[in-house]
C-alpha positions in Angstrom: 7.7 -16.5 -11.5 10.2 -19.2 -10.7 10.0 -21.4 -7.6 13.7 -20.9 -6.6 14.2 -19.9 -3.0 15.2 -16.3 -2.2 16.8 -14.9 0.8 13.9 -13.8 3.1 15.0 -10.2 4.0 12.6 -9.8 7.0 13.7 -13.1 8.5 17.5 -12.7 7.8 17.7 -9.2 9.1 14.8 -8.9 11.6 16.2 -5.8 13.2 16.1 -3.9 9.9 12.6 -5.2 9.3 11.5 -4.2 12.8 12.7 -0.7 12.0 10.6 -0.7 8.8 7.6 -1.8 10.7 8.2 0.9 13.4 8.5 3.4 10.6 5.2 2.2 9.2 3.6 2.6 12.6 4.9 6.2 12.8 3.5 6.9 9.4 0.1 5.4 10.5 0.0 7.9 13.3 0.8 10.8 10.9 -2.0 9.6 8.6 -4.5 9.3 11.5 -3.7 12.8 12.7 -4.0 14.2 9.2 -7.5 12.6 8.8 -6.4 10.1 6.2 -9.1 7.4 6.6 -8.7 3.7 5.9 -10.4 3.9 2.6 -7.9 6.4 1.2 -5.0 4.7 2.8 -5.8 1.4 1.3 -6.7 2.8 -2.2 -3.2 4.3 -2.5 -1.4 1.3 -1.1 -3.3 -1.0 -3.5 -2.5 1.2 -6.5 1.2 1.6 -5.6 1.5 -2.2 -5.2 -0.3 -2.8 -8.5 2.1 -0.4 -10.3 5.1 -1.9 -8.6 3.9 -5.4 -9.5 3.8 -6.6 -5.9 1.1 -9.3 -5.8 1.7 -10.0 -2.2 1.1 -6.4 -1.1 -1.9 -6.1 -3.4 -3.4 -9.1 -1.6 -2.6 -7.7 1.9 -4.1 -4.3 1.0 -7.2 -5.7 -0.8 -7.9 -7.6 2.4 -7.4 -4.5 4.5 -9.6 -2.5 2.1 -12.4 -5.1 2.4 -12.1 -4.9 6.2 -12.3 -1.1 5.9 -15.6 -1.4 4.0 -14.5 -1.0 0.3 -16.5 -3.1 -2.0 -15.3 -5.2 -5.0 -16.4 -2.5 -7.5 -14.3 0.2 -5.9 -11.3 -2.1 -5.5 -11.6 -3.2 -9.2 -11.7 0.4 -10.4 -8.4 1.4 -8.7 -6.4 0.3 -11.7 -8.5 2.4 -14.1 -9.2 5.3 -11.7 -8.7 8.0 -14.5 -11.7 6.5 -16.4 -13.8 5.7 -13.4 -16.4 7.8 -11.6 -16.2 6.0 -8.2 -13.4 8.2 -6.8 -13.9 11.7 -5.4 -11.5 14.6 -6.1 -9.4 14.0 -3.0 -9.0 10.3 -3.9 -8.1 11.2 -7.5 -5.4 13.6 -6.3 -4.0 10.9 -4.0 -4.0 8.4 -6.9 -2.2 10.8 -9.1 0.3 11.4 -6.3 0.7 7.7 -5.9 1.7 7.3 -9.6 4.3 10.0 -9.2 5.8 8.4 -6.2 6.0 5.0 -7.9 7.6 6.4 -11.0 9.6 9.1 -9.2 12.7 7.8 -10.9 11.4 8.9 -14.3 10.3 12.5 -13.7 10.7 13.2 -10.1 7.5 14.7 -8.6 6.3 17.0 -11.4 5.2 20.5 -10.5 1.8 20.0 -12.0 1.1 16.9 -9.8 2.4 18.7 -6.7 0.4 21.8 -7.5 -2.8 19.8 -8.3 -2.5 17.7 -5.1 -1.7 20.8 -3.1 -4.8 22.5 -4.4 -7.0 19.7 -3.1 -5.2 18.2 -0.1 -4.1 20.1 3.0 -0.4 20.2 3.7 -0.9 17.8 6.5 -2.7 15.3 4.2 -0.1 15.7 1.5 2.7 15.0 4.0 0.9 12.0 5.5 0.1 10.5 2.0 3.7 11.1 0.9 5.0 9.1 3.9 2.4 6.3 3.2 3.7 6.1 -0.3 7.3 6.0 0.8 6.4 3.1 3.2 4.4 1.0 0.8 7.1 1.4 -1.9 9.7 0.1 0.6 7.4 -2.9 1.6 6.8 -3.6 -2.1 10.5 -3.9 -2.7 11.0 -6.2 0.2 8.2 -8.5 -0.9 9.2 -8.5 -4.6 12.9 -9.1 -3.9 11.9 -12.1 -1.6 9.3 -13.3 -4.1 6.7 -13.6 -1.3 4.2 -16.2 -2.4 0.6 -15.5 -3.3 -1.0 -18.9 -3.6 -4.5 -19.5 -4.9 -7.3 -19.3 -2.4 -8.7 -22.7 -1.5 -12.5 -22.9 -2.0 -12.7 -19.4 -3.5 -12.9 -17.8 -0.1 -11.1 -14.8 1.2 -9.5 -16.7 4.0 -6.0 -15.6 4.8 -3.1 -18.0 5.1 -2.5 -18.3 8.8 -6.0 -17.4 9.9 -5.9 -13.7 10.3 -5.2 -10.9 7.9 -2.0 -8.9 8.4 -2.5 -5.3 9.5 -2.5 -2.6 6.9 0.8 -0.7 6.2 -0.1 2.5 7.9 -2.8 1.5 10.4 -2.3 3.6 13.5 -0.6 1.7 16.3 -0.5 -1.5 14.3 2.8 -2.6 12.7 2.9 -3.8 9.1 3.0 -7.5 8.4 4.7 -7.8 5.0 7.1 -10.3 6.6 5.9 -13.2 4.5 4.7 -15.2 7.5 2.8 -17.4 5.1 6.1 -18.7 3.7 
């Protein structure tokens, strides 16, 4: 990735970014009311960010996943979830749904994915996960378009640039911090 400067969308149009953060907060409330726990929320956000190629958001959500108690093995298995035995049926349905939302431009949301997810997730969970996926896809696009940096960690630690990790995309009552504050 080149070093040229890009327009920083969140800084150049803060009112639009504030609306996206407010949307994310609303989605977090939906997720909480639907019983979507932090583990599942972070698993799908990491996977969407991986598939979209958003290194910045992968870092943000890996940090949030670790804070939520996910270990390195589970996080490492997200990319290979179909071959892995570490995810339960509900998480697998959510990961399949994640892939359909990321690649929605190819096949829409296929009936078989919708029916499979609907057979495992409640309607409230399906709605909440769908909105989580809409939100993370939007944040991925903002970070990718702005080429938000992901510098190497100094000393191999999990320290976050700026001292504190940004909140997760859909954490209840906490706005999303994909504003590239580290830039």
